[in-house]
N, C-alpha and C positions, 0 to 999 in steps of 0.2 A: 414542606413549602416554605419558602422565605416568608418574612413578615414584614410589612412596612411598619416601622415605629408608630405608636398612637400620637407622637409628638407632630408627625407631618401627614396626617390623615388628607385624603384627597378629596376633590369634590366634582360634581356633575350635574347635568341640567335638572334644573327644579322646575323647568317649563312642563306644561302636559306633553304627554307622547303625543304627538301629532298623527294619529290614526295608524302608527304601526301596531299597536295592541289590537289583537284581533278578538279579545275577550277569551282567548282560549290559553293554552300553556306556552304559546309561541308569540313572537312580535316579528315584524320585519323592518329591516335597515332601510333608509335612515331611521332610526328609533324615534327622532324627532324630525319630521319633515317641515321644517320651518327655520327661520334664522335664529341661531344660538351658537355663535362662533365664539373662538378664543375661550372654551370653557376649561374650568377646572373642577374637580371634584373630590370630595374627602367622605369618609364613614366615621360616625361616631356612634358607637354601639351599634344598634340595629338599623339606624336612620342615616341616608346619605343627602348630602348636599351639594349642589352645584352653584357656578355663578358664570357670568357670561357679558358679553360687550355689547353694550346699546348705544354707544357713542354720544351724540348730541341729544338723546332722548332723556326726558325727566318724569318721574324720578328714574334714577340711573344705578346700575350694577345690580340687576335683579338676583336675588337669592331665591334658590329653588330648592324642594324637599321631596325625596322619594324614599319609599320602602322597598322598591323592586328594581331600580336601576331603569325601568321602563316607563312607568307612569309618574309625571312630576307635576309640581304644584308651585306657582309662585308664592312665598310666604313674606317676602318685604324686598325692600331696595336699601342699598348701603347708605344712599344719600338722596335726598328729596330734590335739591338743586346744587348747583355750583355756582358761587357768588365770587370767584376770584378774578372775573373779566366781566365788563359789560357785554361782550360778545354772546354771552351766554343768555342775556335778556335780548339778544337782537338787535343791540344799540351799537352802531358804528360797524357792523359786519356779522360775522356768524361763526360756529364752529362745528360745520358739518364736516363729519369725519376726522374730527381733531378732539373729541371728548374722551370720557373714560373707555379704556380698552385692555384686555388680557388682564384681568384680575386674578392675583393669586389667591385662594383661599386656605386657610389653615385654622387647625383648632390646638389650643395647648392649655392645659391646666384650667380647664373649666371656660375658656375664652375663644372666640372666633375672631380671626383678623383677615382683614381684606386688604390688599395692596395693589394700587393701580396706577397708571400714569395718564397725562392729558398732553397732547401736542400743543393746545393753547389753553390755558398758560402751558408753558413747558416746565411741568411740575409732576412730583409723584406724591402718593398720599397713602396713608395707612388709616383704617377705620377698625373698630373693635366694639364686640358686644358679648354678653354673657346670654343672651337670648337671641338666636338668629331670625325668629319670627317679629321681634321688636325693633327697637331703635338702636341704630349703629351710632358711634362717636368718632369723630376725627381725633386721632392721637399723635400724628404727626404729618408734615408738610415737607418735601424735599425740593430746593430749586434745582431739579435736575430731573430729565425722563431717564427711568430705568426701563429700557424697552424690554417687553415680553417677559418681565421678572417672576421670579418664583421664591417664596419664603421656605425656610427650613430651620425648625427648632431641633437642636441636638446638643443633648447633655449639657444643658446650661448656657449654649451660646446660640445665637440667632444669625443665619446667613440668608443673603440675598443673591441669586444668580440673575443675570441680565445679558442681553445681546449688544455688545458695542464694538463691533468689529469682531474680534474674539470673544469668545463667551467669558463672562467675568464674574467672580464671586467676591463680594464684600461682607464684612461683618457688622452687624448692627450692634447698637447699645442694647442691653438686656430689656429696658423697658420700650424699645423700638422707635425711640423718638429721634434717633440720628445715626449717622455712621459712627461705630468706635473708633476713636483716634488712632489707638495702637492695635487695632484688630486687624484682620486678615483683608489685603487687598491683592488678589491675584487674577492674571489673566490664564484661565484654565484650559481653554480649547481654542486652537486655530484651526478652523477647517481648512484653508489653504494649504498650510503645513502637514495636515494630516490627510492630504489627498482628497479633499472635498471640495471641488470648484464649483461656485454656485451661492445661492443665498442661504443662510442660517436664520431661522426665527423660532419662537415659541419655546422657551426653557422651561422644564417641569422639574425641580430638584427634591429628590428623594433620598433616603437611607434605609436599606435594607439589609439585615444580617450583617452589620458591620460594613458593608460597602456603601459609596455614594454613587447615585445613578442621576445622570442628567439627559431628559428627553429633548431631543431638538428635531425640528423639521428642517428638511434639506431639500431644496429645489436644484437639482443638478440641470445644468444647462441642455435644454433639450429634452429633458426626462419629466417626471411626475413628481408631485410633493411627496416626499419620502419620510418616514418615520425613523430617526436615529435613536439609539440608546449609547451613552457613554458611561463608563464605570471605572472607579477606581477605589484604593483602599484609602487615600486620603481625599478631604475635601478640596486640597489644592493641587491635586493630581500627582502623577501623570495619569490621564485617561486613556483607557482603550474604548474602540468603538464597534458597534455591529449594526446592520440594518435590521429593524425588528417587524417593519411592515413597508411593503410596496405594492399597494393594490389599488384597483380603481372603482371596485364594487360595480364593475360592468356599465361603468360611464366613462366613456373614451377620454383619456388625458387628465382625468381630475382624481389626483390621489387623495385617498384617505390619510389624513395625517393632522399633527398638532393637536396635543391632549396628553392625558396621562393615564395612570392606572389606579385600581381601588380593588379591595378585597371584600369578601362576605364574611359575616360572623363564622362561617363553617369553614373559611379559609380557601375558597376559591377566588381566583382572580380574573379582573376583566379590565378591558382597555377602552377608553372612551374619548373619541377624537371627532373631528369633523371633515365635511368634504363640501366643496365649492358646488352647488347645483343650480348656477345660472341665476334667474330673476327671484327665485323663491329666496336666495340667500345661502349662507353656509350653515349645512344641517349636520347635527350630530350624528354619530355611528358607534354602536356598541359592538365590542368584539370580545371573544374568548382571550385571556392572557394564560400562556403555559411558561413555565419557568423551564428552561433548558441549559444546563451547566452554567446557572447563575445569571442567564439572562432572561428578561421578560419577553417574550416572542408573542406577537399580537396576531390574531386571525385564527383560522381553524387549522387542521394539521397539515394543511397545504399551504398555509401562509396567506390565505385568502379572507377577506372580511366578509362574512356570510351574509346572504340575503335574509335569511330566517333563521332563527335559533330561539332555543327555550329562554323563557324569562329566568333570570338568574334567581328570583325569589318569586313563588306563586302566591296566589290568594289575593291580590290588590286590585281594586278596580282602577278603571281608567280616569284621569282628570284633565279639564281642559286647558290648552294653553291659549287659546283664541275662543271668546265666548259671546254669546248675545247678552244684550243689557237692556233693560227698561227703564234705568235710572230712577229706581224707586228707593234706593239706599241714601243715607246720609253722607255717605263718601263714594269716592269713585272707586270701582273694582281694581284689584291690582293687575288685571290683564291690560289695563289702559297706560299709556305714556304720552307725555307731552312733547311737541317739537319744540326743544329748547327750554328754558326756565318759563312757566306759564305766568302770565299776569293775573293772580289770582283775585283782583278786583274786577274782573271782566268775565268769569263764568261763575255758574251757580247750580246748584241742586236743589235750592230752598225757594228761589223767587217764585218758582212755578212748579210745585210737588209734582213727582212722576216724570219731569222732564229736565234734560240738561240745557239750560240757558247760555249761549255763546254771544256775548257781547262784542262789538267792533272797538278797537282801540285806534291810535293814531293811523292814519291813511298810509298804505304801503302800495308798492309796485306789483307784487305778485305773492304768491304763496309762500315762496321762501323767506320772504321777510315778515311774515305774519305770526303774531303771538298767538297760542292758545289753539294750535292744530293739535287735535287729538288722535292716537293711533294705536292700532293692534298689528300684530303680524298676518300675513297671509300663510296658508299651509299648502302644501302640495297633497294629492296630484291635482285636485280641483277644489275649489271653494268658491263660496259667494257670501257678500255682505250687502244689506239692506238697511237704509236709514229713513225715517219717517220725519219730515221737516215741515214745521209750520213758519212760513216765510212771510208772515204779514206785516211784521216788523221792520223789514229791512229798508234801507235807505238808498237813494240814488248811489250808484258805485259800488253798492256792497256785492260781493261773491260769496256764495255759501254752497257747500255740496260735498261729495264723496269722491274719493279718487285713490288711484295706485300711486302712493306717495314714495318717491326715490328722486334721485338726481335729476331724472328725466320723467316727470310726471304725466300720468293720463287721468283727466279729471271729468265729472259730469256735474256741472254747476247750475244753480240758479243765480242769475245775474240781472240786478235791478238796473234799468236805463232810464232816467227820468222817471215818468210814471208807469212804465210797462217793465214787466219781468220776461224772462226767456230762460228755457233750458238749453245750455250750451256743453257740448263735448268738445275738448281740447286735447291734442296729442302734443307734449312736450311745448305748450304754450300757443301752439296753432289751432285756431279754431277750425273744427272739421264739420260740425253741424249743429244747428240750433232749432228750436221750436218756440212759440209762444206759450206762457204760462198765465192763466187768468185765476186759477184756484189759490187758496192761501195755504193749503196742505198739499205736499208732493211726495211721493215715495221714489228713491233713487237706488237703483242696484248696479253692483259691480260684480262679474262674473270673471273669475282666474282659472286659466287651464295651464297647469305648468308641465303638460306634455309638449306645449307648444310656446309656451310662455307668452299667451295671449290673454287680454282681458276684453271684455264686452260690456258696454253700459246700456242701462236700460232706465224708462221713467214710467210712473203710472199715477192715477188719479185715485185708485181704490185698493192698490196692494194685491191685486188679483190678476189684471189685464195688463200687460206689460208691452211697451214699444221700445224697441231697440234706437239707440240714438248714436249715428256715427259709425265710422268703421272699427274694425278691432283694433286695439291699440297692442304694440308689442312691448312688453315690459324687459327692462334689461337691469343688469347689477354692474355698477362701476365703482370706481375707487373714490368717488367724490364724497358719497355718503357712507361708503362702506357698510352698507346696510341692504339687506333683501326687502323687496317691495312690501308694503304696508297699507293696509285700510287707513284711510285719514278722512276725519270730519272737521271741516274748517268753515270759517266764517270771518272775511275781513274787509275793510273798507278801502276803497280807492280815492275817496273825495271828502267825505265827512264822517267822523266818528259819532256813535252812539247808536247805531241800529242793532238788531240783535234777531236770531233766529231760536227757535225750542226745538229740540231734538226728542222726540216720544221714545224711539227706540232704535236699537242697532240689531238686526237679526243675522245671525251667522250660520251658515251649514257647509260641511266639507263632504267629499267624495274620496274614497279610496279604491284606487283601481289596483289589482293584484294580477 
């Protein structure tokens, strides 16, 4: 079997396996039924690591760890905040869908490296660490977007592939702090000239048995997203090509593509890619990889992404990607991310032990302008989240609650109007239902069904007897946020700053339908 050089180890989703792990020897695809797109995966000895896109969420670039390629756990984030633009603080605008994406993760001589780009500002970054569960350090900033880039350490040289119309490869300085002035700069693949009309994206650059491989997704006009592989004896080409996977995993029109390959310690190979699954987001899919005449062919013997397959490594328990939280710890769990940079003066786990306190800052017009919205992913096939809110200290004009957070959100909110409070359900900003609230504590629940992409909202006075509020909310995925729907907990002011709510707990459950 060919062997990827340890200099270019790959990476994979370190999020929890969202329900595909049945607790047996097998799992079901998608291996993570939640939003974890643009993934990259590596192996270091017996440990697998993955990284994924989180765009405008902070901390960003989640680093995940697994022992079996099925069960994943978030162990760190590459950065806590991005401070290169006030838009990340929601000052003067926002960076929805324009933050970190398509990070390349690599390991070389005892250090881990992460390369990613942002569309605002239009820059690219390299971070590094010796301890992937610890602190990452920024070592380079490039005043250019290297789109869907991939790093390769190769016999003392460092290369970077990216999509710039043609697929381009440039050589970096040995310390990765910039482009090597007299190094390689080459357009190595031109899709149109090689007979591929349509969009090219998602480069993953490897070296195996002396050959260079570039994985690229191709979106043929009128076709599905397709995984291509290009190979050459030289980094600068010429490259020949082959389709290595064109399959929808029984989901009409939604090709499984964009990702890479990784091997186990015993020499078996696997592909890790993702698939668009509507409102839940872009979900990772694990496939076998079989080498045929030097080509890494993905899928089963029929070239299909399998619905179920054996876990590559046996004996490891499931780990949660989305989790309940009683807010008893001194720090937030790694499952949580803020929408944009948080204002750390306006939230606390210490002011009222056992509660998360969210204070309002400057008045804003809507949820998209609000600081300190806290979120976790949703998961398919069905899932539910409940929050307990103490709303006694809300001020007039404050809005607090739970929602399906995306570019077109559905929310169940407590709104204070003068001296009265109401529970209000909104669909994309339009009020659909309301009811008076006289208690200081209220329980809000959101149930998500990704067989229909519908969410339903409920409220309760005792966390036992529930009343539905409003119609079903139809969740969507679009390219404004470039994210699947997320549970969001929020509190913001529309008139006067200074109010707060206390969140006692977030309870989460999920249902697997097989």
